[in-house]
C-alpha positions as CSV (number, residue, x, y, z in Angstrom):
1,M,-125.0,-43.8,29.0
2,K,-125.4,-42.7,25.4
3,N,-123.1,-45.5,24.2
4,I,-125.0,-48.1,26.3
5,L,-128.3,-47.0,24.9
6,A,-126.9,-46.9,21.3
7,N,-125.6,-50.5,21.8
8,I,-129.0,-51.6,22.9
9,I,-130.9,-49.9,20.1
10,F,-128.4,-50.6,17.3
11,T,-127.3,-54.2,18.0
12,K,-124.2,-55.1,16.1
13,R,-124.0,-58.6,14.7
14,C,-121.3,-60.7,13.1
15,P,-121.5,-60.3,9.4
16,F,-120.9,-64.0,8.9
17,C,-123.0,-65.9,11.4
18,G,-125.3,-63.2,12.8
19,Q,-124.2,-63.6,16.4
20,V,-124.4,-60.5,18.6
21,I,-121.0,-59.0,19.0
22,L,-119.4,-56.1,20.9
23,P,-119.6,-52.7,19.1
24,Y,-115.8,-52.5,18.6
25,N,-115.5,-56.0,17.1
26,D,-115.7,-56.7,13.4
27,C,-117.0,-60.3,13.8
28,C,-117.3,-63.0,16.4
29,K,-114.2,-64.9,17.6
30,R,-115.3,-68.2,15.9
31,C,-115.7,-66.6,12.5
32,F,-112.5,-64.6,12.8
33,E,-110.6,-67.8,13.4
34,I,-112.0,-69.6,10.4
35,L,-112.2,-66.8,7.8
36,P,-110.8,-67.7,4.4
37,V,-108.1,-65.1,4.6
38,I,-105.5,-64.8,1.8
39,K,-102.2,-65.2,3.7
40,G,-98.5,-65.0,3.1
41,S,-96.6,-63.5,0.2
42,V,-98.8,-62.9,-2.8
43,C,-98.3,-62.0,-6.5
44,S,-98.9,-58.3,-6.9
45,K,-100.6,-58.9,-10.3
46,C,-103.2,-61.4,-9.4
47,G,-103.4,-61.1,-5.6
48,L,-103.0,-64.8,-5.0
49,P,-100.2,-66.7,-3.2
50,F,-97.3,-67.5,-5.5
51,V,-98.2,-71.2,-5.4
52,E,-101.6,-70.4,-6.9
53,C,-100.4,-67.7,-9.3
54,S,-101.0,-68.2,-13.1
55,C,-99.9,-64.8,-14.3
56,K,-97.4,-66.4,-16.7
57,R,-100.4,-68.0,-18.6
58,E,-102.7,-65.0,-18.6
59,T,-102.6,-61.5,-20.0
60,R,-103.8,-58.8,-17.6
61,E,-104.5,-55.2,-18.5
62,Y,-104.5,-54.0,-14.9
63,D,-101.2,-53.3,-13.1
64,G,-101.9,-55.1,-9.9
65,L,-104.7,-56.6,-7.8
66,C,-105.3,-57.4,-4.1
67,A,-108.1,-58.9,-2.0
68,P,-108.4,-59.9,1.7
69,F,-110.4,-63.1,1.3
70,Y,-111.0,-66.1,-0.8
71,Y,-114.6,-66.4,-2.1
72,R,-115.6,-69.5,-0.1
73,N,-117.1,-70.6,3.2
74,E,-118.0,-67.7,5.5
75,A,-116.8,-65.0,3.1
76,L,-118.9,-66.5,0.3
77,E,-122.1,-66.6,2.4
78,A,-121.5,-63.0,3.7
79,M,-121.0,-61.8,0.1
80,K,-124.2,-63.4,-1.1
81,R,-126.2,-61.6,1.7
82,F,-124.4,-58.3,0.9
83,K,-124.9,-58.6,-2.8
84,F,-128.2,-60.3,-3.3
85,R,-130.2,-60.0,0.0
86,G,-129.9,-56.3,0.7
87,E,-127.6,-56.6,3.8
88,K,-125.6,-53.5,2.8
89,S,-124.1,-53.1,6.3
90,I,-121.9,-56.1,5.6
91,G,-120.1,-53.9,3.1
92,E,-118.5,-52.0,6.0
93,F,-116.7,-55.1,7.1
94,F,-115.4,-55.9,3.6
95,A,-114.4,-52.3,2.9
96,K,-112.4,-52.1,6.1
97,N,-110.4,-55.3,5.3
98,M,-110.0,-54.2,1.6
99,A,-108.5,-50.9,2.8
100,Q,-106.1,-52.8,5.1
101,R,-105.1,-55.0,2.2
102,I,-104.4,-52.1,-0.1
103,K,-102.0,-50.6,2.5
104,V,-100.1,-53.9,2.6
105,C,-100.0,-54.7,-1.1
106,F,-99.7,-51.2,-2.6
107,P,-97.8,-49.2,0.2
108,D,-96.0,-46.9,-2.2
109,K,-98.9,-46.1,-4.6
110,T,-100.8,-42.8,-4.6
111,F,-104.3,-43.2,-6.0
112,H,-106.0,-40.2,-7.5
113,M,-109.4,-41.8,-7.3
114,I,-111.4,-45.0,-6.6
115,V,-113.6,-46.1,-9.5
116,P,-116.3,-48.8,-8.8
117,V,-117.2,-51.3,-11.4
118,P,-120.7,-50.3,-12.6
119,L,-124.0,-52.1,-12.9
120,Y,-126.3,-51.9,-15.9
121,K,-129.0,-49.4,-15.2
122,K,-131.8,-52.0,-15.1
123,K,-129.9,-54.2,-12.7
124,L,-129.2,-51.1,-10.5
125,R,-132.9,-50.4,-10.4
126,E,-133.8,-54.0,-9.5
127,R,-131.1,-54.3,-6.8
128,G,-131.4,-50.7,-5.5
129,Y,-127.7,-50.3,-5.0
130,N,-124.3,-51.1,-6.6
131,Q,-122.4,-53.2,-4.1
132,S,-119.1,-52.1,-5.7
133,M,-120.0,-48.5,-5.1
134,I,-120.7,-49.2,-1.4
135,L,-117.3,-50.9,-1.1
136,A,-115.5,-48.0,-2.9
137,K,-117.1,-45.4,-0.7
138,G,-116.1,-47.4,2.4
139,I,-112.5,-47.7,1.3
140,G,-112.5,-44.0,0.2
141,E,-113.5,-42.9,3.7
142,I,-110.8,-44.9,5.3
143,L,-108.0,-44.1,3.0
144,K,-109.1,-40.5,2.2
145,I,-109.4,-41.1,-1.6
146,P,-112.2,-39.6,-3.7
147,V,-114.7,-42.0,-5.4
148,C,-115.5,-41.2,-9.0
149,D,-118.3,-43.0,-10.9
150,V,-116.7,-42.6,-14.3
151,I,-117.4,-46.0,-15.9
152,S,-120.8,-46.8,-17.5
153,K,-122.2,-50.2,-18.4
154,D,-124.0,-49.6,-21.6
155,F,-125.3,-53.1,-22.4
156,D,-127.0,-55.7,-20.3
157,T,-125.2,-59.0,-19.9
158,Q,-125.7,-62.3,-18.2
159,D,-124.2,-62.2,-14.7
160,Q,-120.6,-63.3,-14.7
161,H,-121.1,-65.7,-11.8
162,F,-123.7,-67.6,-13.9
163,T,-121.5,-67.6,-17.0
164,H,-119.1,-70.5,-17.8
165,A,-115.5,-69.4,-17.4
166,S,-114.8,-70.0,-21.1
167,K,-117.5,-67.4,-22.1
168,R,-116.9,-64.7,-19.5
169,E,-114.4,-62.6,-21.6
170,G,-116.9,-62.4,-24.5
171,N,-119.7,-61.7,-22.1
172,V,-118.3,-58.3,-21.1
173,A,-116.4,-57.3,-24.3
174,G,-117.4,-53.9,-25.4
175,V,-120.1,-53.2,-22.8
176,F,-118.3,-50.5,-20.8
177,S,-117.6,-46.8,-21.6
178,I,-116.0,-43.8,-19.9
179,I,-118.4,-41.1,-18.9
180,D,-115.8,-38.3,-18.6
181,P,-112.4,-39.0,-20.2
182,E,-110.9,-35.9,-18.8
183,L,-111.2,-37.1,-15.3
184,V,-109.1,-40.3,-15.9
185,R,-106.4,-38.9,-18.2
186,G,-103.0,-39.2,-16.6
187,K,-104.4,-40.6,-13.3
188,T,-103.5,-43.6,-11.2
189,I,-106.8,-45.4,-10.5
190,L,-107.9,-47.9,-8.0
191,L,-110.7,-50.0,-9.6
192,C,-113.0,-51.6,-7.1
193,D,-115.2,-54.7,-7.5
194,D,-116.7,-57.3,-5.1
195,I,-115.4,-60.6,-6.5
196,K,-112.6,-61.5,-8.9
197,T,-112.9,-64.8,-10.7
198,T,-111.4,-64.9,-14.1
199,G,-110.7,-61.1,-14.0
200,H,-112.4,-60.4,-17.4
201,T,-114.6,-57.7,-16.0
202,L,-111.7,-55.9,-14.4
203,N,-109.7,-56.3,-17.6
204,E,-112.4,-54.8,-19.7
205,C,-112.9,-51.8,-17.4
206,T,-109.1,-51.3,-17.3
207,K,-108.9,-51.4,-21.1
208,M,-111.4,-48.5,-21.3
209,L,-109.7,-46.5,-18.6
210,K,-106.3,-46.8,-20.3
211,L,-107.8,-46.2,-23.7
212,W,-108.9,-42.8,-22.4
213,G,-105.5,-42.0,-20.9
214,A,-105.4,-43.5,-17.4
215,E,-101.7,-43.9,-16.4
216,K,-102.0,-46.9,-14.1
217,V,-104.9,-49.1,-12.9
218,Y,-104.8,-51.2,-9.8
219,C,-107.6,-53.4,-8.6
220,V,-109.1,-54.3,-5.2
221,C,-111.8,-56.8,-4.6
222,A,-113.3,-58.2,-1.4
223,C,-112.8,-61.8,-2.5
224,I,-111.0,-63.9,-5.1
225,T,-112.5,-67.1,-6.2
226,P,-110.2,-70.1,-5.6
227,R,-109.3,-71.8,-8.8
228,S,-110.7,-75.2,-7.8
229,I,-114.2,-73.5,-7.5
230,D,-113.7,-71.5,-10.7
231,K,-112.8,-74.6,-12.7
232,D,-116.0,-76.3,-11.8
233,N,-118.0,-73.0,-12.2
234,Q,-119.6,-73.6,-8.8
235,L,-120.4,-69.9,-8.1
236,K,-124.2,-70.2,-7.7
């Protein structure tokens, strides 16, 4: 009876289309079948299928990256609602799938902590929450890994998704610092963000973590932007 009442009061909806779903489902059947899931064998460095991998042409500071979805279609719309429209409950769905992806892509890694990519303090006040922190906490609960907020964003920048791909590296250069270096020294860290496009934000955070002694840094994101979209800078 309690479960029935709870289901009536707290109706669960599909994070993609908003349709009412059963409490034990993550999304509706239709959306599950058309989700832009990253499938098959992927490169452990960039998280993309080998046919899309460009690691030979790019230098990456982090030691590996994984993500469950492409940033397009249903995943793109759900991420927009999660990130910009205050629908924080969608983070639970993303965090669950990110945790599953971590198990698949990094089965032999032991992480000392999960570190979310930070927001600038003004942006944090405006939005009211850091979406990467919500994802990190969700993953941490599932995988039993502590979450440590050890990176600070010290300068305001233009949002990466509104910045042309050629300018994103310079946009985030030198804007991050480590709050407590002792916490990261000698550690294997899982760096968490919402979307990976060019990877410059993750690279810059990784640089700072390793500068202060982190042993290894692996990254997990909810979505990776397909290169066709990144090329045209169609992230708005």
